[in-house]
C-alpha positions in Angstrom: -12.5 0.4 -13.7 -13.6 3.3 -11.6 -13.0 7.0 -12.3 -10.6 8.2 -9.6 -9.0 11.4 -8.4 -5.6 10.4 -9.8 -7.1 10.1 -13.3 -8.6 13.6 -13.1 -5.4 15.1 -11.7 -3.3 13.6 -14.4 -5.5 15.1 -17.1 -5.5 18.5 -15.3 -1.7 18.3 -14.9 -1.3 17.7 -18.7 -3.7 20.6 -19.4 -1.8 23.0 -17.1 1.6 22.0 -18.6 0.3 22.6 -22.2 -1.1 26.0 -21.3 2.1 27.1 -19.6 4.1 26.0 -22.6 1.8 27.9 -25.0 2.0 31.0 -22.7 5.8 30.8 -22.7 5.7 30.2 -26.5 7.9 27.0 -26.2 7.8 24.0 -28.4 7.1 21.1 -28.8 4.4 21.0 -26.0 4.3 17.2 -26.2 7.4 16.8 -24.0 5.7 18.8 -21.1 2.6 16.6 -21.4 4.6 13.4 -21.2 6.6 14.6 -18.2 3.3 15.6 -16.4 1.9 12.1 -16.9 5.0 10.4 -15.4 5.2 12.8 -12.5 1.8 12.2 -11.0 2.4 10.4 -7.7 0.1 8.8 -5.1 1.2 10.9 -2.1 2.5 14.3 -1.2 5.9 13.0 0.0 6.4 11.0 -3.2 5.4 14.0 -5.3 8.0 16.1 -3.5 10.7 13.4 -3.7 10.0 12.8 -7.4 10.2 16.6 -8.1 13.6 16.8 -6.4 14.9 13.7 -8.0 13.7 14.7 -11.5 15.4 18.1 -11.1 18.7 16.4 -10.4 18.5 13.7 -13.0 17.1 15.8 -15.8 19.8 18.5 -15.4 22.4 15.8 -15.3 20.9 14.0 -18.3 20.7 17.3 -20.2 24.3 18.1 -19.5 25.5 14.6 -20.6 23.3 14.8 -23.6 24.7 18.2 -24.6 28.3 17.0 -24.2 27.5 13.8 -26.2 25.9 15.9 -28.9 28.9 18.2 -29.1 31.4 15.3 -29.3 29.4 12.7 -31.4 26.6 14.8 -32.9 23.2 13.0 -32.9 24.3 9.7 -34.3 22.0 6.8 -33.2 24.9 4.9 -31.5 25.8 8.0 -29.6 22.3 8.6 -28.4 22.1 4.9 -27.2 25.4 5.2 -25.4 24.4 8.3 -23.5 21.1 6.7 -22.6 23.0 3.7 -21.1 25.2 6.0 -19.1 22.2 8.0 -17.8 20.4 4.8 -16.8 23.5 3.6 -14.9 23.8 6.9 -13.0 20.1 7.0 -12.1 20.3 3.5 -10.7 23.5 4.3 -8.8 21.8 7.3 -7.2 18.7 5.1 -6.4 16.5 7.3 -8.6 15.2 4.6 -10.9 11.7 6.1 -11.1 13.1 9.2 -12.9 14.6 7.2 -15.7 11.6 7.5 -18.1 11.3 11.3 -18.2 15.1 11.8 -18.0 15.7 9.6 -21.1 13.0 11.7 -23.0 15.0 14.8 -22.1 18.3 13.2 -23.1 17.0 12.1 -26.6 15.4 15.5 -27.1 18.5 17.4 -26.1 20.9 15.3 -28.3 18.7 16.2 -31.2 20.3 19.7 -30.8 23.8 18.5 -31.6 25.5 21.0 -29.3 23.1 24.0 -29.5 22.7 25.2 -25.9 19.6 27.3 -26.5 17.8 24.3 -28.0 18.9 22.0 -25.1 17.7 24.5 -22.5 14.3 24.7 -24.3 14.0 20.9 -24.1 15.0 20.8 -20.4 12.5 23.6 -19.6 9.7 21.6 -21.2 10.4 18.6 -19.0 10.6 20.7 -15.8 7.3 22.5 -16.7 5.5 19.1 -16.9 7.0 17.9 -13.6 6.1 21.1 -11.8 2.6 21.1 -13.2 2.0 17.6 -11.9 3.3 18.6 -8.5 1.2 21.7 -8.2 -2.0 19.9 -9.3 -1.3 17.0 -6.9 -1.1 19.2 -3.8 -3.9 21.6 -4.7 -6.6 19.5 -6.4 -7.9 16.7 -4.2 -4.6 16.2 -2.3 -4.0 12.5 -1.5 -5.7 11.3 1.7 -4.3 7.8 2.2 -5.8 7.6 5.8 -9.4 7.9 4.5 -8.7 5.3 1.8 -6.9 3.1 4.2 -9.7 3.0 6.8 -12.3 2.3 4.1 -10.2 -0.5 2.6 -9.6 -2.1 6.0 -13.4 -2.4 6.5 -13.8 -4.0 3.0 -10.9 -6.3 3.5 -12.2 -7.4 6.9 -15.5 -8.2 5.3 -13.7 -10.5 2.8 -11.7 -12.2 5.6 -14.8 -12.6 7.7 -16.7 -14.4 4.9 -13.8 -16.8 4.1 -13.0 -17.7 7.7 -16.6 -18.3 8.6 -16.9 -20.8 5.8 -13.4 -22.2 5.9 -13.9 -25.2 8.1 -17.5 -25.9 7.2 -16.4 -26.0 3.5 -19.7 -24.5 2.4 -18.3 -22.2 -0.3 -17.8 -23.4 -3.8 -14.1 -24.2 -4.5 -13.8 -21.9 -7.5 -15.4 -19.0 -5.6 -13.3 -19.6 -2.5 -10.0 -19.5 -4.6 -11.2 -16.3 -6.3 -12.2 -14.6 -3.0 -8.9 -15.6 -1.4 -6.9 -14.1 -4.3 -8.9 -11.0 -4.0 -8.2 -10.9 -0.2 -4.5 -11.3 -0.8 -4.5 -8.4 -3.3 -6.4 -6.2 -0.9 -4.0 -6.9 1.9 -1.0 -6.1 -0.4 -2.7 -2.9 -1.4 -3.2 -2.0 2.2 0.5 -2.6 2.8 1.3 -0.1 0.0 -1.1 2.5 1.4 0.5 2.1 4.9 3.9 2.8 3.4 2.6 6.0 1.9 1.2 7.2 5.2 4.4 6.3 7.0 6.5 8.2 4.4 4.2 11.3 4.6 4.3 11.3 8.4 7.9 10.6 9.1 9.7 12.3 6.2 7.7 15.5 5.5 7.4 16.8 9.1 7.8 15.9 12.7 4.6 13.9 13.6 2.4 14.8 16.5 1.9 12.1 19.2 -1.7 11.5 18.2 -0.6 11.0 14.6 2.1 8.5 15.6 -0.4 6.7 17.7 -2.8 6.5 14.8 0.0 5.0 12.7 0.5 2.3 15.3 -3.2 1.5 15.2 -3.1 1.3 11.4 -0.1 -1.0 11.5 -1.8 -3.3 14.0 -4.9 -3.4 11.9 -2.8 -4.5 8.9 -0.9 -7.1 10.9 -4.1 -8.6 12.3 -5.5 -9.0 8.8 -2.2 -10.6 7.7 -2.5 -13.1 10.5 -6.1 -13.8 9.6 -5.1 -14.5 6.1 -2.3 -16.8 7.3 -4.8 -18.7 9.4 -7.0 -19.1 6.4 -4.1 -20.3 4.2 -3.1 -22.8 6.9 -6.7 -24.2 6.9 -6.6 -24.6 3.2 -3.2 -26.2 3.1 -3.4 -28.6 6.1 -6.8 -28.8 7.7 -8.6 -31.0 5.3 -5.6 -33.4 4.8 -5.8 -34.4 8.5 -8.1 -36.9 10.2 -10.8 -35.1 12.1 -13.8 -36.0 14.2 -17.2 -34.1 13.9 -16.5 -32.7 17.5 -13.1 -31.3 16.4 -14.7 -29.7 13.3 -17.2 -28.1 15.6 -14.5 -26.8 17.9 -12.6 -25.2 15.1 -15.7 -23.7 13.5 -17.0 -22.3 16.8 -13.7 -20.7 17.7 -13.3 -19.1 14.2 -16.8 -17.7 14.5 -15.9 -16.3 18.0 -12.7 -14.7 16.6 -14.5 -13.0 13.7 -17.2 -11.7 16.1 -14.5 -10.3 18.3 -12.7 -8.7 15.4 -16.0 -7.2 14.3 -16.5 -5.7 17.7 -13.0 -4.2 17.7 -13.7 -2.5 14.4 -16.9 -1.1 15.8 -15.0 0.3 18.8 -12.7 2.3 16.5 -15.9 3.8 15.0 -17.2 4.7 18.5 -20.2 2.4 18.1 -19.4 0.2 21.1 -18.5 0.9 24.6 -15.2 -0.3 26.0 -15.7 -3.8 27.4 -12.8 -5.2 29.4 -14.7 -8.4 30.3 -15.2 -9.2 26.6 -11.4 -9.0 26.1 -10.7 -11.2 29.2 -13.3 -13.7 28.1 -11.8 -13.9 24.6 -8.3 -14.4 25.9 -9.4 -17.2 28.1 -11.3 -18.8 25.2 -8.3 -18.5 22.9 -6.0 -20.1 25.5 -8.6 -22.8 26.2 -8.8 -23.6 22.4 -5.1 -24.1 22.2 -5.1 -26.3 25.4 -7.9 -28.4 23.9 -6.0 -28.9 20.7 -2.9 -29.9 22.6 -4.8 -32.5 24.5 -6.3 -33.8 21.3 -2.8 -34.1 19.7 -1.6 -36.1 22.7 -4.2 -38.7 22.2 -4.1 -38.9 18.4 -1.2 -39.3 15.9 -3.0 -39.1 12.5 -2.6 -35.5 11.1 -1.2 -34.2 14.4 1.4 -32.1 12.7 -1.0 -30.6 10.2 -3.6 -29.7 12.8 -0.9 -28.2 15.1 0.1 -25.8 12.3 -3.5 -24.7 11.8 -4.1 -24.3 15.6 -0.9 -22.2 15.9 -1.9 -19.9 13.1 -5.4 -19.5 14.6 -4.0 -18.8 18.0 -1.6 -16.2 16.7 -4.5 -14.5 14.9 -6.3 -14.4 18.2 -3.3 -12.9 19.9 -3.0 -10.1 17.4 -6.8 -9.5 17.9 -6.1 -9.0 21.6 -3.4 -6.4 20.9 -5.7 -4.6 18.5 -8.4 -4.6 21.1 -6.1 -2.9 23.7 -5.4 -0.2 21.2 -9.2 0.2 20.5 -9.9 0.4 24.3 -7.4 3.3 24.7 -7.8 5.0 21.3 -8.0 8.9 21.5 -11.4 9.0 20.0 -12.9 6.7 22.7 -11.1 8.7 25.4 -12.4 12.0 24.1 -15.9 10.5 24.0 -15.7 9.5 27.6 -14.4 12.9 28.6 -17.4 14.5 26.8 -19.7 12.4 28.9 
């Protein structure tokens, strides 16, 4: 486990909440600390959305808890009934993430059995914790999902490259291959979550600039290309080795996969401004990808054993190549490359 910014910010949020509670002479401070822990979010937009949702559900929960305390006192069955009602309302309003802190507020307020001053104190403690987390999140190391996304794309491509290069040759140990594949799947899923965070921040917090929208398109295509690479890898594992193959066919698949990984690597280097735009390379790869599919179709016409399985593998590999071509077009016309050419 690595020490990250979110761990540090959670501790700072709890500290700030406790200091504010001590300064305002409120008690018990534990409630503010718990609320601060729950309120720490991975992006600016989600922090703002969580703050707004918590304000609504906590006030609503406090009011219902106050009414429940006045009518039924603080009997356990009454507390449970009010909690059920609050959960149903939160889910109906699509604010399920706020349920935890809201229920803490409800239980604390119902302890007052109808005392408004006591209830207001408990609600204030929860809101102090939520506001502390929001302030710390936007001031101290504000979330930068783009930087994390780009770094993780490079690492994920490295994992994909290793697995595809050894997929057909079957050089990697089976246990290691399965472990690496699971790790690759987890990395791609994590990238999907980070992309959602960036999309939320860009589209819901403000009107994005054209350059920002274009960058989001690039990130989306990077993710889609990795997805297709994983699907090609999965198709090889599920179908390739169950089909009858000649040494020449194995060599054809292995050579083309190596060619695709090299092209993918060149595209990533173009985004880093380490390679010049190369139209001929893209044209050559497109021809090779089409030729690969044509060669496979000719093979299927002459053979019947394992044709269906190999056709599935070929289709997935071809689709991965097609997505690489789309990503390369974005790399050739990315703003960073254009600005570099203008500087020259």
